[in-house]
N, C-alpha and C positions, 0 to 999 in steps of 0.2 A: 705331210698330211696326204691321205688318200681320200679324194672327194667322192661322195655319194649324194644323191639328190637332197637329203636333209641330214646328213651326218658327217662328222669328221673323225678320222681314226688317229688315235695317239697311243702308240705302243699297243697294249692289248685291250684298250677301251675305246668306246665310241661316245662322243658327245652328240646327243640328239637334240635338235631344236624343234620343238613342237608347240605351236600356239603361244609363243612368247616365253616358254619355259625350256630350260636345259635339263636333259636327263642323261646321267652318266651310266652307260651300260657296257657289259663285257662284249667282246667281239662275237661271242657265240650266238647272240640274239639278233644279229644283223638280218634284215629282210632282203632277200635276193629274189628277184623275178624280172619279168620283161620291163616293168616300169622302174625297177630299182636295180640296174645291172652293176656288176663289179667292173672296175676299170680294166683295160686290156693288160696292164702291167701289174695287176694285183697278184701277189704270191703269198700264200699262207705262211705264217711263222712256224718253225719247228715241225715240219712234216716228218712223220715217223711211221713205222709199220706196226700195227697192232698184232698181238700174239693170238691170232684166230685162223681158222681154216679159210683159205682163199682158193677160188677157181683160177685166178690169174697166176701166171708163172712167176718165179722168183725175179726180183728186180724190176718188175712191171710197176709203173707209177700208180696203177689202179689199186695197189696194195697199201698205199699211203693214206694217212689221215693226219689232221692237225693233232698235236701232242695230247691235249686234254680229251679230245674225242677218241683218240686211239686207246688211251687208258680206260675210258669209260666203256667202250665197246668190247674191250678184252674182258672186263668184269661181267658184262652182259652175256657174252658168249660162254664164258666159264660157267655161269649159273645155268644157262640153257643146257650145256653139256652134262652138268651134274644131275639134271632132271630128264636126261635121255632125249633132249631136243637137239637135232642136228642142223644148226644154222651154218650157212656158208656165205662168206663175203664175196661179192661179185665185182663191184666197182666202187672205189673210193675217190681219191683225188683225180681231177681231170684238168689239164691245162686249158687256157683260152684257145690256143691254136688247135688242140685236139677237138675241143667243142665246136670250133668253127668248121673243122673238117666233117664232123658228124652232122652238123646242121645243114651244110651245103649238100651232102649226100642225101639227107632226108628230104630236102626241098626238091631235089631231082626225082625222087620217088613219089612225090606228092604227099609226103607225110608232114603234118603240121604239129605233131606232138613233141618234137625234139626242141629243146630250148636253144635260142640263138646264143652265140658266144657272149659271155659276160652275164647271161641270165641263168646260168646253171649253178646250182648250189655245190656241185662237185668241185668247182674252181676254188671254193673256200676251204676245202679240206675238212668240212664239217658234215658231209653227207656220205652215206653208204647204201648201196643197193645190196639186198640180201635175198638169198634163195635157199633151196634145200633139194636134196636128192629125189624126193618124192615127185617133183615136177621137172626133173632132169636139169636142175640148176638154171632154169629159164626165169626170166623176169616177166611173169604173167599174173593176171588177176586171180587165177586159181590158187596162187600162193596163200591168199587170205583164208582158204578153206582147209589148208593143211594144218597139222598139229603145230608145225613151226610158225606158220603165219599167225595162228590164234595166240600162241604163246608170246610172240613178239609184240602183238598189239597190246596185250595185257601188261607185259613187263618192261617194255622199252622206256616208258616215262619214269620208272623207278631208277633208271641209270642216266637220265638226262637227255633222252631222245624223244622226239615226236615223230609220228607218221605224218610226213609233211604234206602229202597230197591225198586227203581223205575222200571217201566216196560221198557224192552229192554236194561237194563243195568246189566242183570244177569251175563254176562261174565266179568264184572268189579267188582261187589260187591261179587260175588261168592255165592249169594243167590237168590232164586226165587223172583219174584215180590210179594211184600207184601204191599198193599195199606192201611193196618191197622196199620202198625208199624211206630210210630213217635219217633224221637230221639232229645233230647235237645242238642243244640250246642251253644246257645246264639244267640241273635237277629242279630248281625252283620254278623255272618257266615251263619245263616239260610237265611237271605235275599240275601246274595252274592250267595249262592248255588242255590237259587230259580231263581235268575236273569240269572245266567250262565248255569243252568241246569247241574251242576256238582254234582257228588257223593263225599263222603268224600275221597274215594280212589283217585279220579281224582284231588281233591283239594290238597291232600298231594303230589301227583305226580307233580302238578304244582309248588309246593314249591321247588322241587328239581332242577328246571330248571331256 
């Protein structure tokens, strides 16, 4: 078992205990944040490289995603390309040690926006940062105003992804708005969150009631 504040991981499923009831959920829906960090030794199963354009060089771990997320994002990017939308993958999987390094560097610069080690979704292999040539492949809020950003917001849920850190919900997610950060949760939950405008934090809070 890998322990999380209120879940146990068994193979590819989580048993979630909420208010006296057990919910069996796929690992894709796991809530990861400062209050619900992943263990230091957590490693995603079946990391693989999606067939999408990446800014990272070959063999860089940033090109990796968990298998199902990789398959889904390949379909998402293929559809985008067929419509003339040029999405570029920037950063996928990130190890605990790498996140620790980034966090410590951010603290030295006085930046509080970087997740501490264990609290980054990138460690799960389910998250991907996306950009486009129009903004120089940077991870900036202006991505939301590009053709690519607008297309991603509309189409990501159709392929099992949510925009994990939406605008005006910083007080709920604990992170600034990131229109470039998509997270694989499976198509059922992505469509539900899209229709209800819920974050993962709000979804889990809803389960408790």
